[in-house]
N, C-alpha and C positions, 0 to 999 in steps of 0.2 A: 706260218701259213696254215698249220694244222689246228690252230686255235679257233674256237667259236667266237663270233663277234659279241661284244658286251650286250646282254639283253636281260630282261626280267619279264617273262611271259605272264607269270602269276600276277604281277602288278598291273600289266596291261588289262588282263581279264577283270581284275578287281575294279579298275577305273570304269570300264564300260558297264560292268554290273552295277556299280554305284550310281551311275548316271541314269540307268534304266529304273533303278529303285527309288531315287530321290530326284524330283523334278527341279530342285534348285542346285543340285551338285555341279552341273555343267557350267554355271555362271562363275563358279569358284576356280575353274581351271582353263576356261576357253581362251583367256587373254594370253597365256604363255605356253600351253600345251598344244603342239601342232600335230597334224595328222601323220607327218613323216616320222614322228618320234616312235610310233608303233611299229615294231619290227615285223609282226605278222601282218600280211597284206589284208586279210579279212578284218583284222582289228582296225587297220587304217581306214578301210571303207565304211565300217560301222561308225567309227568316230566322225568321219566326214558327214554321214547321214544325220548323226545327232547334232552336229554343228548347224547343218542346213535347217533342221527343224527349229533349233533354238533361235537362229537368226530371223526366222519367220514368226517367232512368237508362239510356236506350237509346243505342246508337251513332248517329253522324251520318254514316255512310258512304253512298255513292251508292245502293246497292240498298235500304237501309233507308228512306232518304228518299223514293225513288221509290215504294216500297210504301205508305208512310204517306200520301203525297199522292194516290195512286190510291184508297186506301180512303176518303179524305175528299173525293173528287170535285174535287180541286184540280190534278191533274197537267196536264190540258190547259190550264187557266187560266193556269198559269205558263209555258207554252210547250212542254210535253211533256218526254219523256225526253231529247230532244236538247238542250234548254236546259241541263239539269243536267250532261250529259256535256260540253258545250262549256265550262261553268264549270270543271269539273275538269281538262279538257285544257289550259286556258290557265294553270293554276296550277302553279308549280314547287315551292313550299313555303309554309308558313304562318309562316315565321320573322318576317316583318314585320307580322303581322296587328294587333298593338297600334298600330303607327304608322298603319296604314291605317284602323283603326277610329276613331282620334282625328281623322284627316283627314275622314272621312265625317261624324262628329259636328260638326266645325267648320263644314262646309258646311251642315249641317242647322240649326245655330244661326244662321248668317247668313240662311237662309231664314226662320227664325222671327223674327229681328229685322226683316226686311222686312215680314212680316205684322203684327208688333206696331206698327211705325211707322204703318201704315195705321189700326190700331185707336186709337192715341193721337191721331192726326190727327182721327179722328171724335169722340173724347172732347172734344178741345179746342173743337170747334164746338158742344158742348152747353152753351150759355150759361145755360140754366135750372138747371143743376146747380152746386152750390157748388164753388168752386175747390179747397178742400182735398180734397174727395171726388174730383175729377178727378185731382189730383196723386197721391193715394193709389192710385187705380186704375191710373194710368200706372206708378207705382213698382212696384206688384205685378206688372204685366206684364213689366217689365224685370228685376225680381228673379227671376222664374221663368226667364227666358232665361239670366241669368247663372249660375244654379244647375243648368241643364240639366234642369229638372223639367217635362218635357212628356209624361210617361207618361199614357196614357189612364186614366181612372178605372175603366174596365170591362176587367177582365182575365180570362183563362181561369184556372180554379182551380189548374191545374198550376203556373202561375207564382206564384200567391198562396201555395200550399203550400210551394213551394221557398223563397220569400222569408221565409215565416214560420219555417221551420226554420233558415234561415241566420241570421235575427234571434235565434232561440233560442240557437244556437251562439255568436253574438257576445256573448250575455249582456248585452244592453242593459238597463240597470237601471231599476227603479222605486225612487224615493228615499224610504225611510222617513222619517216626520216627526220621529222621535226621541222621540215620546211613545207608550209601549208600548201603552196601552189603545186609543189611536186607531189605531195601526198594525195591531192585531188585527182591526180592522173594515175600514179602507180600504186597508190594506197600505202605502200611501205615495202620494207624488205621482208620477204617470205623465205622460210627455211627451205633449202634444197634448190634455190633458184640462182641463176647467173645474170647479173646486171653488168652491162658494159657502158662506161662513160668514155666518150671519144671526142677528140678535138685536135686542132692544130697546135704546134708548140706555142707556149706562152699563153694558152687559154686558161692556165691555172688548174689543170686536172688534178695534180697532187694536192694542191691547196683545198680544192673542193672535197676530195676524198678524206682529208684530215678533218674537215668540218663535219662530214657525215659520220666519221668515227667518233668524234666528240659527242655528237647528238645521240648516237647509240649508247654510249657510256652514260651520259647524263640522264637521258630520258628513260632508259630501260635497265640500267645498272648491269650491263652485260659486257664481258670481255671482248676486245677487238684485237686482231693481229694484222699488222701491215707488212707485206713483203715488198720492199723497195729495191728495185734493180737499177734505179737511176740516181736517187739521192741517198746520202749516207744517213746513219742513225742520228748523228749530231745535227746535220742540216734539218732533218725532220723535227728534232727536238726543239731547236730554236724557233722554227715556224710554229710549233705547238705552243711554246711559251708566249709568242706574240698573240695568238688567238685567245689563250687563257687570260692574258692581261686586259683584254677589252670585253671579256664575256660578262654578260649581265648576271650570271650565276655567282660571280665573285665580287660584285660591286661593293659589298659591305667591308671588304678587306682593304679598300682604298689603295689598290694597286696602280702604280704609274703605268700608263700605256707604253707598250714596248713594240716599236716598229720591227718589221720582219728582218730588216738589214742592220738593226742596231748592234747586235753582237759582232757581226762581221766588221763593222766600222770600228768597234772597240779593239778587236783583235788586230786590225791593220795599223792601229796607233794614230789614226786620223782624228778620232773623236772618242777619247777614253770615257768609260762609264763613271758617273758620279756616285758618291756614297748613297744618295737617295735612290738612285737606280738600282744599285746593288741590293739594297734592302727590299725593294719591290721584286727583283729577280729571285731573291731568296724565297719569298712567299710563293712566287709562281712555280719555282722548282719543287717546293714542298707539295704543292697541289698536284703538279704533274707526276711526281713520284708515287702518289696514292692512286692514280688512275689504273684500272685494269687493262692497260694497253701494252702490247708486245710489238716490237719492231725487229725485223730481220732484213739486213741489207746485203746479204750474200748475192753477188752479181751472177753467179753461175748456178743458182738454185733451179731445180726442175719441179714439175708438177708432183712427182713422187716425193721429192724432198719437202715441198710445201704440205703435202698430205700428212707426212710423218710428223712434221712440226705441229700441225694443227691437232693431231691426235694427242700429242703430249700435253698441249695446253688444255684441251678438253678434259683430260684425265686430272690435271692439276687444279683447274678452276671449276670443274663440274659442268662446264658448258662453254659455248662460244657464240657471241652475238653476230659477228661480222668478220669476214676475211677479205682483205683488200690486197690486190696484186697490181703493182705499179712498175712496169706496164707490160702488156702482152708482147709487143714486138721485141723487147729486150730478152724475152724468154724463148724466142724462136730464131736462133742463129741459122744462117743459110748454109747448112752442112751438106745438103743433098743436091743443091742447085735448084731447088724448088721451094721458094720462100713461102708460097701459099700453102703448100703441103705441111711445112714445119709449123706455121701459125695455126693451121687447122688442128694439128695434133695437140697443141697447147690448149686451144679453146675447148676442144672435146674433153681433154683431161680435166680442166677446171669445172666444166659442166658436170662431169661424172663425180668429181670430188664433192661438189655442192650436195649432190644427192647422197653419196656414201656417208658423208659426215653430218648430213642434215643441218647445214648452215647456209645462210645467204652469202654469196661470193660477189664481190664488186671488183671488176677488172677494168683497168684503164687502157685506152688504145689511142694510137695516132690515127689521123685521117690523112688521106693522100693530098698531094699538092694541087690536084685538079681544081679545088675550090678557089685557089689564088688567081686562076685565069678567068673567073667569071665576074660579071658585074655585081651579082648578088652573092656575097661571101658566106651567106648562111649555109651550113653544111647539110648534106642529104645522106641518107643511109648508104647510098652507092659510093659515097666518098670514103667510107671505111677502108683502111688498107687491107687488101686481100679480103674484100667484104663478104664474099659468098658464104664461107663457113661461119663467120661471125654472125651474120644475119640469121643463119639457120639455127645455131645452138643457143643463142642468148634469149633469155626470157624478156629482158628489157634492154633497149638501146637508147642511150641519152646522149645527144650531140650538144656540144657547148658553142655558144656564140657570144662575143663581146664586141659591140659595134665600135667602141672607142679604140680597139686594137687596130682597126682598119681606118677609122675616121676620128683622129684625135680631137677634132672640134665638134663632135656630135653632141646633141642635147642629151643623149642616153649615157652620159658618163656614170660609171659605177653600177651599170645595169648588166646583169648576167642572165642570159636566156638558156634554159635547159629544155632542149627540143626532144621530147619523147617520141622518137621515130618508130619504135616498136614497143608494144606492151602486150605480151602474150595473154595476160590474165586481167588486163584493165584497159585504160584508154590512152590514146596518143594525144599529143597537143604540146603546148609550150608553157613552161613554168617560168615566171619572171622573179628574180631575186636581186637583192642588193649585194654588191661585192666591194670590199675595201682591201685592195691588194697590199696596201701599206702595212696592214695588221693581220693579213692572212685570214680574213673572216668573211663569211657570207651570212646574210640575214634575210628574214621575211620582209616583204615590202610593207606589211602592216602587222601590228602586234596582235 
């Protein structure tokens, strides 16, 4: 407790002096050197002023900075004109500003680690809180430190505007789903967002999610992870094989189409696989094994567990394109007597996870039986099970409808309607796709 926190005041002064001396120096450090990294409060305020000027396209020379600080009643608080002059006079050049900025950030991270260690210590003493929750909270604190993510959530709009334009120039993508009618409405999966696909049992939610996973992998070459609380890994794998067997992407391999239930019929002994089918399945299994797809079928997994698994995959793969959770209600056991409260916690946790991990999250959900009592069976957002919290946190809500499920003689056989009931950043409406449940595949109505 009697030790001074890790700091390097001389490096802080040299950075500020270098920016005052060299008008291009700030562009070399502004992306990763944050104001809070400066231990001395006056240095913090000077650096914030320099950033504001830089974001507005103004020079960061001595006179401009003095004038800006004076206009904002900050000049005397940072030590007056003499403070800035002394910083400039002590600086020979800004040639080493990158190294100095890295040094200051390292000292800051050490201070953050000290602070976090006290927080983790306090968490460990909270014996009334479940251990997995404590571990997740501690992991999150350390994860933030390791990624140098300590920017305050409250920023001046000059910084936000600059970052938004930089983000635009970097062309950070939104990933189209691959289904044209759906992309016309929601555009695609955007990092940090939560999309909910909801429907009654047998509307083929899991099948649709698997197709969206394949599109993400094929079109964007990004890893996908599926957390299945309903179906086993093997069941999902067989369904995946069926979709691959009729995929246009693998037409040249002359694979024999494999129906979704074909493996089960073979295992039952009713209809053994032929040698030709085994050859095709071998090709399909090889294709499947090369896909950057991860599946977890742990029935008792929590949001904290999902978050930890996703972080490990991100570290291994260098990124993650989509996280699929199948399905919400299975993650919300009624342990408190308040089902809605439990589901709300899960939904909020997934929404926060999407932001923390900077990945799109797709969660599947049941809808209530109320739709069965209506003449019009098309679901509405109010049909979502415990709908209030889901309506609030989700960025997109997509409701499923297949007319042939309710009317076997309908002319709309093989038609899947994706009703976009909520689209926070785009448009609502209905996307119509073709569905072949025999082969677990959905397709665009037009090529």
